[in-house]
C-alpha positions in Angstrom: 4.1 -37.1 -34.0 5.1 -40.7 -33.7 2.6 -41.3 -31.5 -0.1 -39.7 -33.7 0.6 -41.6 -36.7 -0.1 -44.6 -34.7 -2.8 -43.9 -33.3 -4.4 -42.9 -36.7 -3.3 -45.8 -38.2 -4.9 -48.2 -35.5 -8.3 -45.6 -35.9 -8.3 -46.4 -39.5 -7.9 -49.9 -38.9 -10.7 -50.1 -36.1 -12.8 -48.5 -38.4 -12.6 -50.8 -41.2 -12.8 -54.0 -39.2 -16.8 -52.0 -37.9 -17.5 -51.4 -41.1 -16.4 -55.0 -42.6 -18.5 -56.4 -39.6 -21.7 -54.4 -40.1 -21.6 -56.0 -43.9 -21.0 -59.1 -42.8 -24.1 -59.0 -40.4 -26.2 -57.6 -42.5 -25.1 -59.6 -44.9 -26.2 -62.5 -43.2 -30.0 -61.3 -41.7 -30.6 -60.7 -45.5 -29.2 -63.8 -46.4 -31.4 -65.6 -43.2 -34.6 -63.4 -44.0 -34.9 -64.6 -47.8 -34.0 -68.4 -46.5 -37.0 -67.9 -44.0 -39.3 -67.0 -47.1 -38.0 -69.0 -49.0 -38.9 -72.0 -46.8 -42.3 -70.3 -45.6 -43.3 -69.8 -50.0 -42.0 -73.0 -50.4 -44.5 -74.3 -47.7 -47.3 -72.7 -49.0 -47.3 -72.5 -52.1 -44.8 -72.5 -55.7 -44.0 -69.4 -56.5 -45.1 -67.4 -59.9 -43.5 -66.0 -62.8 -43.7 -63.0 -61.4 -41.9 -63.6 -57.9 -39.2 -65.8 -59.1 -38.3 -62.4 -61.1 -38.5 -60.0 -58.0 -36.2 -62.5 -56.0 -34.4 -62.6 -58.9 -33.7 -58.6 -58.7 -33.3 -58.8 -54.9 -30.7 -61.9 -54.9 -28.6 -59.5 -57.9 -29.2 -56.4 -55.1 -27.9 -58.3 -52.9 -24.8 -59.4 -54.1 -24.4 -56.1 -55.9 -24.2 -54.5 -52.1 -22.0 -57.1 -51.0 -19.6 -56.2 -54.0 -20.0 -52.9 -53.1 -18.8 -53.8 -49.3 -16.3 -56.6 -50.5 -14.3 -53.0 -52.3 -14.8 -51.2 -49.8 -13.0 -53.7 -47.5 -10.1 -53.8 -50.4 -9.9 -50.3 -50.6 -9.7 -50.1 -47.2 -7.2 -52.4 -46.8 -4.7 -51.0 -49.6 -5.0 -47.6 -47.4 -4.0 -48.8 -44.9 -0.9 -50.8 -46.0 -0.4 -47.9 -48.0 -0.2 -45.8 -44.3 2.1 -49.1 -42.9 4.7 -48.9 -45.9 4.7 -45.2 -45.1 5.7 -45.7 -41.5 7.8 -48.5 -42.4 9.7 -46.5 -44.9 10.3 -43.7 -42.2 11.5 -45.9 -39.9 13.3 -47.8 -42.3 14.9 -44.2 -42.7 15.4 -43.4 -39.1 16.6 -46.7 -38.2 19.6 -47.0 -41.2 20.3 -43.3 -39.8 21.0 -44.8 -35.8 22.7 -47.6 -37.6 24.5 -45.5 -39.1 25.9 -43.2 -36.3 26.2 -46.1 -34.8 28.7 -47.6 -37.2 30.6 -44.8 -37.1 31.0 -44.5 -33.1 31.2 -48.1 -33.1 34.6 -48.1 -36.2 35.9 -44.9 -33.8 35.6 -46.7 -30.6 37.6 -49.4 -32.6 39.5 -47.9 -33.1 40.9 -47.0 -30.1 41.1 -50.6 -29.1 43.8 -52.9 -28.4 44.2 -55.1 -31.0 43.3 -57.9 -28.2 40.3 -56.5 -27.7 39.5 -56.1 -31.5 39.9 -59.7 -31.5 37.4 -60.5 -28.6 35.3 -58.1 -29.9 35.3 -59.8 -33.6 34.5 -63.0 -31.9 31.7 -61.4 -29.8 30.3 -60.0 -33.2 30.4 -63.4 -35.6 28.7 -65.3 -32.1 25.5 -62.0 -31.7 25.7 -62.4 -36.1 25.4 -66.7 -35.7 22.2 -65.8 -32.9 20.7 -63.8 -35.3 20.7 -66.0 -38.3 19.6 -68.8 -36.0 16.6 -66.3 -34.9 16.2 -64.9 -38.5 15.8 -68.6 -40.2 13.4 -69.6 -37.3 11.3 -66.3 -37.8 11.3 -67.6 -41.5 9.5 -70.9 -41.1 7.0 -69.6 -38.7 5.5 -66.9 -40.8 6.0 -70.2 -43.9 4.1 -72.1 -41.8 1.3 -69.3 -41.0 0.7 -68.8 -44.7 0.1 -72.1 -45.0 -2.2 -72.2 -42.5 -4.3 -68.9 -43.7 -4.1 -70.9 -47.5 -5.8 -73.8 -46.6 -8.0 -72.0 -44.5 -8.8 -69.7 -47.1 -9.4 -72.4 -49.5 -12.1 -74.5 -47.1 -13.7 -71.1 -46.9 -13.7 -71.0 -50.0 -14.8 -74.1 -51.0 -17.7 -73.6 -48.4 -18.5 -70.8 -50.0 -19.3 -72.8 -53.1 -20.9 -75.7 -51.3 -22.9 -72.8 -50.1 -24.2 -71.3 -53.4 -24.6 -75.0 -54.5 -27.8 -75.3 -52.5 -29.0 -72.1 -52.6 -29.1 -72.7 -56.5 -31.3 -75.7 -56.9 -35.3 -75.7 -57.7 -37.5 -78.0 -55.1 -37.7 -80.5 -57.1 -33.9 -80.6 -57.9 -33.6 -81.0 -54.1 -36.3 -83.4 -53.6 -34.5 -85.9 -56.0 -31.4 -84.3 -54.0 -32.4 -85.7 -50.7 -33.6 -89.2 -52.5 -30.4 -89.2 -53.9 -28.7 -88.3 -49.9 -31.2 -91.1 -48.5 -30.3 -93.8 -50.7 -26.7 -92.5 -50.0 -27.4 -93.3 -46.7 -28.6 -96.6 -46.6 -25.7 -97.6 -48.3 -23.3 -95.5 -46.2 -25.0 -96.9 -43.5 -24.5 -100.9 -45.1 -21.4 -99.4 -45.9 -20.5 -98.5 -42.3 -21.9 -101.7 -40.6 -19.3 -104.1 -42.3 -16.6 -101.6 -41.9 -17.1 -101.3 -38.0 -17.7 -105.2 -38.3 -14.1 -105.1 -40.2 -13.0 -102.8 -37.9 -13.7 -104.2 -34.6 -12.2 -107.7 -36.4 -8.8 -105.3 -37.2 -8.8 -103.8 -34.0 -9.1 -106.8 -32.0 -6.5 -108.0 -34.0 -4.1 -104.6 -33.7 -4.7 -104.7 -30.2 -1.9 -106.6 -29.2 0.5 -105.0 -32.3 -0.6 -101.9 -30.1 0.5 -102.9 -27.2 3.4 -104.3 -27.9 4.6 -100.7 -29.8 3.4 -98.8 -27.0 6.2 -99.2 -25.1 8.1 -99.2 -28.2 6.6 -95.5 -28.5 6.9 -94.4 -24.8 10.6 -94.8 -25.3 10.3 -92.4 -28.2 8.1 -90.3 -26.8 11.0 -89.8 -24.0 13.5 -89.7 -26.2 11.9 -87.1 -27.5 10.7 -85.1 -24.7 14.6 -85.1 -23.2 15.9 -83.7 -26.9 12.8 -81.1 -26.7 14.0 -80.4 -22.9 18.3 -79.6 -24.3 16.5 -77.7 -27.1 14.5 -75.7 -25.1 17.3 -75.1 -23.1 19.4 -73.8 -25.6 16.2 -71.6 -27.1 17.0 -70.4 -23.7 20.6 -70.3 -23.4 20.8 -68.2 -26.7 17.9 -66.2 -25.6 19.6 -65.2 -22.2 23.1 -64.1 -24.4 20.8 -61.8 -27.2 19.2 -60.4 -24.1 22.7 -59.6 -22.6 24.5 -58.7 -26.2 21.0 -56.0 -26.6 22.5 -55.2 -23.0 25.5 -54.5 -24.4 25.1 -52.4 -27.0 22.8 -50.4 -24.6 25.3 -50.4 -22.6 27.9 -49.5 -25.9 25.8 -46.8 -26.8 25.5 -45.1 -23.4 29.3 -45.5 -23.7 29.8 -44.1 -27.2 28.0 -41.3 -26.3 29.5 -40.3 -23.6 32.8 -40.6 -26.1 31.2 -38.3 -27.9 30.7 -35.5 -25.8 34.0 -35.8 -24.1 35.8 -36.1 -27.7 33.6 -33.1 -28.3 34.7 -31.2 -25.1 38.2 -32.5 -25.9 38.3 -30.8 -29.4 36.8 -27.9 -27.9 40.3 -27.6 -25.8 42.2 -28.4 -28.3 40.9 -25.6 -30.5 41.2 -23.4 -28.1 44.7 -24.1 -26.9 45.4 -24.2 -31.4 44.2 -20.6 -31.0 45.9 -19.5 -28.4 49.5 -21.4 -29.5 48.4 -19.4 -32.9 48.5 -16.3 -31.7 51.5 -16.6 -29.9 53.5 -18.1 -32.5 52.1 -14.4 -33.8 53.3 -12.9 -32.1 57.0 -15.0 -32.3 57.2 -14.4 -35.5 56.4 -10.4 -35.7 59.3 -10.0 -32.7 61.3 -12.4 -35.4 61.1 -10.6 -38.2 61.6 -7.0 -36.1 64.8 -8.7 -35.3 65.8 -10.2 -38.7 65.0 -6.4 -40.1 67.2 -4.9 -38.2 69.8 -7.2 -38.1 69.4 -7.4 -42.2 69.4 -3.1 -41.4 73.0 -3.6 -39.6 74.5 -6.5 -42.0 73.9 -4.2 -44.4 75.5 -1.6 -43.1 78.2 -3.8 -42.3 77.9 -4.6 -46.1 78.4 -1.2 -47.1 81.6 -0.6 -45.1 83.1 -3.5 -46.4 82.2 -2.5 -50.0 83.8 0.9 -49.3 87.0 -0.5 -47.0 87.3 -2.5 -50.3 87.1 0.3 -52.5 89.1 2.2 -50.9 91.8 -1.0 -50.5 91.9 -1.6 -53.9 92.3 2.0 -55.1 95.2 2.4 -52.6 96.7 -1.6 -54.0 96.4 0.2 -57.9 97.9 3.2 -57.4 100.5 1.1 -55.5 101.1 -1.0 -58.2 101.1 2.1 -60.4 103.6 3.3 -58.5 105.4 0.0 -59.2 105.3 0.1 -62.5 105.8 3.8 -63.2 109.3 2.9 -61.1 110.1 -0.1 -63.3 109.2 1.0 -66.7 111.4 4.6 -65.5 114.5 2.2 -64.4 114.4 -0.3 -67.4 113.9 2.7 -70.0 117.3 4.4 -67.5 119.1 1.2 -67.3 117.9 -1.1 -69.3 117.7 -5.0 -69.1 120.1 -8.0 -70.1 118.2 -9.0 -72.8 117.8 -6.2 -74.7 120.8 -4.1 -73.8 121.4 -0.2 -73.7 119.6 0.4 -77.1 116.5 -0.1 -76.1 114.4 2.1 -73.8 110.5 2.0 -72.5 108.4 5.0 -70.9 105.7 6.8 -71.1 104.8 10.4 -70.9 102.3 13.2 -72.2 103.1 14.9 -75.6 100.5 16.8 -76.8 97.9 16.4 -74.6 97.9 12.3 -75.3 99.5 9.8 -73.0 101.7 7.5 -74.6 103.9 4.5 -74.3 106.8 4.5 -76.3 109.7 2.4 -77.2 112.8 3.7 -78.4 115.9 1.3 -80.2 119.5 3.1 -81.2 120.2 1.7 -84.3 123.4 2.4 -83.8 124.2 -0.3 -82.2 125.4 -3.4 -84.4 123.7 -6.0 -81.9 120.4 -4.3 -82.3 118.5 -5.9 -85.7 114.9 -4.8 -86.9 113.0 -7.1 -89.2 109.2 -8.8 -89.2 106.9 -11.8 -88.6 104.9 -13.5 -90.1 101.3 -15.3 -89.7 103.3 -19.0 -88.7 101.1 -20.8 -91.9 101.9 -17.9 -94.0 100.1 -15.5 -96.2 96.6 -15.3 -96.2 96.4 -16.9 -92.7 96.5 -15.1 -89.3 97.9 -16.2 -86.0 97.4 -14.4 -81.5 100.2 -11.9 -80.7 100.8 -14.2 -78.0 101.7 -17.2 -80.0 103.5 -15.2 -82.7 105.6 -13.8 -79.6 106.7 -17.1 -78.0 107.7 -18.3 -81.6 109.6 -15.2 -82.4 111.0 -14.2 -78.7 112.0 -10.6 -79.5 112.6 -8.1 -77.4 109.9 -5.9 -78.7 106.7 -6.3 -80.9 104.3 -4.2 -82.3 101.6 -4.4 -84.7 102.5 -3.8 -88.7 100.7 -3.2 -91.6 97.5 -3.2 -92.2 95.9 -6.7 -93.9 92.3 -7.3 -95.3 89.5 -9.1 -93.2 88.8 -10.8 -96.3 91.6 -13.0 -97.4 93.4 -11.9 -94.5 96.8 -10.1 -96.9 98.8 -7.9 -95.6 98.5 -4.3 -98.0 101.8 -3.1 -98.0 105.5 -5.0 -99.0 107.2 -7.1 -96.0 110.8 -8.3 -96.6 112.1 -10.4 -94.3 116.7 -11.1 -94.0 116.8 -9.4 -97.6 113.8 -11.6 -98.9 110.6 -10.2 -100.1 108.2 -12.2 -98.9 105.1 -10.9 -99.8 104.2 -7.9 -101.6 101.5 -5.3 -101.4 102.4 -2.3 -103.8 100.6 0.8 -101.2 101.7 3.0 -98.7 105.1 4.2 -97.2 107.7 1.6 -96.5 110.0 1.5 -93.1 113.0 0.5 -94.3 116.8 -0.5 -92.5 119.6 -1.7 -94.2 122.1 -4.6 -93.0 123.7 -1.3 -91.8 120.7 -0.5 -89.3 120.2 2.5 -91.0 116.9 3.3 -91.5 114.4 5.2 -93.4 111.4 6.2 -95.2 110.2 5.5 -98.6 107.2 6.3 -100.4 105.5 2.7 -102.6 104.1 3.6 -105.7 101.1 2.2 -106.4 100.9 -1.4 -108.0 104.4 -1.2 -108.5 106.8 -3.6 -108.0 110.3 -1.8 -105.8 113.6 -3.0 -105.5 114.2 -3.7 -101.9 117.8 -6.1 -102.5 119.4 -2.8 -100.8 117.7 -3.5 -97.7 117.5 -6.0 -94.8 113.9 -5.1 -93.4 111.2 -3.7 -95.4 107.4 -3.1 -93.4 105.5 -0.5 -96.1 102.1 0.8 -94.1 100.7 4.4 -94.0 99.2 7.1 -94.3 102.8 8.8 -93.4 103.1 11.5 -90.7 106.5 13.0 -90.7 108.8 13.6 -93.7 112.0 16.2 -92.8 110.7 17.0 -89.9 107.0 18.4 -91.6 103.6 16.7 -91.3 103.1 15.6 -94.8 99.7 13.8 -93.9 97.5 12.6 -96.6 96.0 9.3 -97.2 94.2 10.0 -100.0 97.0 10.3 -102.3 98.6 6.9 -101.0 95.0 4.9 -101.4 93.5 4.8 -98.0 90.3 6.0 -98.2 88.7 3.7 -95.3 86.7 5.8 -93.3 86.9 3.4 -90.0 90.9 4.1 -90.6 90.5 8.3 -90.7 88.2 8.1 -87.9 89.3 8.8 -84.0 90.9 5.4 -82.9 93.9 4.2 -80.3 97.0 4.3 -82.3 100.6 3.0 -83.3 102.9 4.8 -84.6 106.7 4.6 -85.6 109.3 6.9 -86.4 113.2 8.2 -87.2 114.8 10.7 -84.9 117.9 12.3 -86.6 120.4 10.6 -84.5 119.5 7.4 -86.8 117.0 5.7 -83.6 113.8 4.2 -84.2 110.7 5.0 -81.8 107.6 3.2 -81.5 104.6 5.0 -80.1 100.5 3.5 -78.9 98.5 5.2 -77.3 94.8 4.3 -76.1 93.7 7.4 -76.2 91.2 7.6 -80.0 92.8 10.3 -81.7 93.0 11.6 -85.2 95.7 11.0 -87.4 97.1 14.7 -87.2 97.2 14.3 -83.6 99.5 11.6 -83.9 101.3 13.6 -86.0 102.1 16.4 -83.6 103.1 13.8 -80.8 105.9 12.3 -83.2 106.5 15.3 -83.7 107.0 16.0 -80.1 108.8 13.1 -79.8 112.2 14.4 -82.1 111.0 12.2 -85.0 111.7 13.7 -88.7 110.6 10.8 -90.2 107.1 9.2 -89.5 104.2 6.6 -90.0 100.3 4.6 -88.7 100.8 1.6 -87.8 97.6 -0.7 -87.8 95.5 -0.5 -84.4 92.4 0.0 -83.2 91.2 -4.2 -82.6 94.2 -4.7 -83.8 96.4 -2.7 -81.3 99.5 -5.1 -80.2 102.7 -3.6 -77.8 104.9 -6.2 -76.5 108.2 -4.8 -74.3 110.6 -7.4 -72.7 108.5 -9.9 -71.2 105.6 -7.2 -70.9 102.9 -7.7 -72.8 101.4 -3.6 -72.6 98.3 -3.9 -75.3 97.0 -7.0 -76.5 95.0 -7.1 -80.0 91.6 -8.3 -80.0 92.0 -10.5 -83.2 94.6 -12.7 -84.6 97.5 -10.7 -86.9 99.0 -11.8 -90.0 102.3 -9.9 -89.4 104.3 -7.6 -86.8 107.4 -5.9 -86.8 110.1 -6.9 -84.0 113.1 -6.0 -82.6 116.0 -8.4 -80.7 118.8 -6.5 -78.2 121.1 -9.7 -79.3 122.6 -10.4 -83.0 122.6 -14.0 -82.0 119.0 -14.1 -80.2 117.8 -12.6 -84.2 119.8 -15.0 -86.0 118.4 -18.0 -84.0 114.6 -16.8 -84.5 115.0 -16.3 -88.2 113.6 -19.2 -89.0 110.5 -18.7 -87.4 110.2 -15.4 -88.0 108.3 -15.9 -92.0 107.5 -20.0 -93.7 110.5 -21.1 -95.3 107.9 -21.2 -98.9 107.8 -17.7 -99.0 111.1 -16.7 -98.6 111.9 -15.4 -102.0 112.9 -12.2 -104.1 109.9 -11.4 -106.0 106.5 -11.9 -106.3 103.8 -12.2 -109.0 101.0 -11.2 -106.6 98.2 -8.3 -107.4 98.0 -5.6 -105.1 95.3 -6.0 -102.3 92.1 -4.0 -102.5 92.8 -1.4 -99.7 89.5 -0.6 -99.1 89.0 -3.7 -96.4 91.7 -2.8 -93.8 91.9 -4.5 -90.4 91.6 -1.5 -88.5 87.9 -0.2 -86.6 
C-alpha cells in the first residue's frame, strides 16, 4: 500500500513535469516564430495597422496560453504538495506510534537496569541528543543557504524576463535610437576601458610586488585552513561513526525489545496458568476447610448444648440445695430463735388456704420485746430506702407500715412512736400496743382525732380483715376506694392471736383481700388488718431481707427482741421535731395510695 502511494505520487510529478516542458517548448517555438516573422516583416516593409492589431491579438492569445499553462502548473504543484502533506502526516503518525511503542519498551527495559547501567545509558542518550542537535543545525544552515540561492536565481530570472519583455515591446525607431545610443555608449565605454586598462596595468605593476608579498602569507593561511578543515572532517567522520553506531545500537535494542516482549508474553501466559491452578487449588482447600469448619461448628454446638444442659442441671441442683438449706435454717430459727431476738420471735414458711406465706410471730408476753414504728429520716413528706431505714433502726423484724400518698408522701393513718403522735391521718384501723405489751386493734373515725395516750405504739392502716375471729372486710366503710389496692396483689397483713401474739404474714402471690383474711384466720389470728404491700412490700427478719420493696418508704413497723436495743434505737425511729402529742394536720386524701 505504501509503495503504491509513492508510485502514484512519482507518476503525478512526472506528468506535471512533462506538461510544463511541453508548454514551455510551445511558448519558445511560438516566440521564435514570432520574432522571425517580425524580423522578416521589418526587413520587408512597414507593417500596416491591421497587421499590427493582428499581432497584438496573437500576442494576447499567447500570453493567455502561457497564463493557463502557469495556472495548470500551479494546480498540479498544489495537488502534489497536498499528496505529499497527507503522506507526511500519515508517516508522522506511524512514526509517532512506533516511537511511543519504542519509548514504552525502552522505559520497561530501563526499569530493569541497575543504577550504574541507567547512568551509562543516560550519558549515551545525552551524547546522541547532542549529535542530533548538531546535525539539525547543519541541515538548517544548508536549507537556509539553498533557499537564498533559489531566491537569487529567481530574482535573476525575473530580471532577465523583464529585460526580454522590454526589448520585445520597443518599436523600430526606438530600437534604432537605442542602437545608436548603444554604439555611443560602447565608444565611450571603449575609451573608458582603454584608460582603465592603462591605469590597471600601472596598478597591476604596482600591486605585483604586494601580491608577491601577500602570496606567502596567503599560502600559510591556506595551509592553516586546510589543517582546520581536515580536523573538522575527521571530527565529522568520527561523529558519523558514532551516529551509525547509535543507529546500530537502536536496531539491536529494538530487536532485543521484541525478544524481551515475546519473553514477557510467555512469562505472563505461564504466570496466568500458575495463577489459575493456584486459584483452583485454593478454592478446593477453602471448600475442604469449610466442610471441616462446619463439622467442627456442629460438634461445638452439640458440646455447648450438652454444657448448657449440664450447667442448667447444676444450677437447678444448687438452687434445690440452697432451698433445703434455707428451709432448714428458717425451721431452726423459727424453732429455736437466735441470740438477738431471743425465743419470743419466730419465723417459718407454710401454705394456708393454698397460699404460700412467710410468717413471723412475736410473743408480746415477753417483757423484753418491743414493737414500734420508724419514719423517714427527714420526717413527713419524705421517703427513704428500705435498707437504709433498717440500718438506721437496727431491728430484729421490719415490715412495711401504712399506706402513703404518692403526691405528697404523707401516710394515710395515725402513727404513734414512744407514746408521741408523730403523724395524724384520721382513717383506717390501728394496731395498738400498750407500754405493758398488750396488743389491740381500734377502728378510727374519719377525720377525727383519737386519744392514743394509753398506747406506746400505734400504726393505723387497713382495711380490717378479722374482728373477734370473724371476717369483717368492708373497705368502702373505711374510705379505701383505690381500685389498685382492692385488686389482686402481693400482700402483707398483721394479726393478733388470743394468746397476745403478733403475727406478720407476707405472700408474693397476687390475691384478694378476702383470701388474705382466710389466710390470717388459718394462722390462728382473732384480730387482723391489711398493711401496705404491692410495690412497697418489705419483709425483713434477723439480717435477712425476705422481700425488698421497689420504691422508697415513708414508714415501717419494727420489732426488737431486747428492750435495751430498742432504747438505743429510739432516737433514730423518728426525727426529734416530730415528737409531739397532738397535731393540727388535716386527714390525707386516701384516693391516691402507695399500693400498686
